[in-house]
C-alpha positions in Angstrom: -37.2 -79.4 5.2 -34.8 -77.1 3.9 -31.1 -77.6 4.0 -29.7 -74.2 3.8 -26.2 -73.6 5.1 -25.9 -71.7 8.3 -24.0 -68.6 8.2 -21.2 -70.1 10.0 -20.8 -73.3 7.3 -18.9 -73.6 4.9 -20.3 -74.1 1.7 -19.4 -75.9 -1.7 -20.2 -72.8 -4.9 -20.0 -72.8 -8.6 -19.6 -69.8 -10.0 -20.3 -69.4 -13.6 -17.9 -66.4 -16.0 -18.8 -65.8 -19.7 -15.1 -66.2 -21.4 -12.3 -68.6 -20.8 -10.1 -67.7 -17.8 -6.4 -69.1 -18.0 -5.8 -71.9 -15.1 -3.4 -68.7 -13.4 -7.0 -67.2 -12.2 -7.1 -69.9 -9.8 -4.6 -68.8 -6.8 -6.5 -65.4 -7.5 -9.7 -66.8 -6.5 -8.3 -68.3 -3.6 -7.5 -71.6 -5.1 -11.1 -72.2 -6.4 -10.9 -75.2 -9.1 -11.2 -73.5 -12.5 -13.3 -75.6 -15.4 -13.3 -73.8 -18.9 -16.7 -75.5 -20.5 -17.1 -76.0 -24.0 -20.3 -73.5 -24.0 -17.0 -70.7 -24.0 -17.4 -70.0 -20.1 -15.7 -70.5 -17.3 -16.6 -72.6 -13.9 -15.3 -71.9 -10.5 -15.6 -74.2 -8.0 -14.9 -74.9 -4.3 -15.6 -74.2 -0.6 -16.0 -70.6 0.3 -15.8 -70.5 4.0 -18.8 -68.2 4.6 -20.8 -65.1 3.1 -17.7 -62.6 3.4 -15.6 -64.6 1.2 -18.3 -65.0 -1.3 -19.1 -61.2 -1.3 -14.7 -61.3 -1.6 -15.1 -63.6 -4.8 -18.2 -62.0 -6.5 -15.8 -58.5 -5.9 -12.9 -60.2 -7.9 -15.5 -60.8 -10.6 -16.4 -57.4 -10.6 -12.8 -55.9 -10.3 -11.6 -58.7 -13.1 -14.3 -57.1 -15.6 -15.9 -60.5 -16.4 -19.8 -61.2 -16.3 -20.7 -63.3 -13.9 -23.3 -65.6 -15.5 -24.7 -67.4 -12.3 -23.8 -68.5 -8.9 -24.9 -71.4 -6.9 -24.3 -73.8 -4.2 -23.4 -77.5 -4.4 -23.6 -80.7 -2.6 -19.8 -81.3 -3.9 -16.8 -79.8 -5.3 -17.4 -82.4 -8.3 -20.4 -83.1 -9.9 -19.4 -86.7 -10.8 -18.0 -87.2 -7.3 -19.8 -90.5 -5.3 -20.9 -91.6 -8.7 -20.0 -95.3 -9.0 -17.1 -95.9 -11.4 
C-alpha cells in the first residue's frame, strides 16, 4: 500500500538547486533549511503545509532565476534523524 500524503497534510520536501545560495535566502524560502552541498548544489529542506505552498516555493525558485534540479518528498527533514548516535 502506498503512503502518499493527503492534499491537506504537511509533508517534508527537499528541493535541489544548481549553485550555492547564501544562508539569508532561507528566510525568503519560508524558513526551509538551506544546505550547500559539496557537488555545487543547494538543498532546501523542510515542512511544506500543502500543494499551494509548494507551488509558491517553486515560483520563488523561478523568480530567483535558479535552476531546479529535483523535488522530492522525504520521511523527515533530516536524513540522519532516527539514526543511533
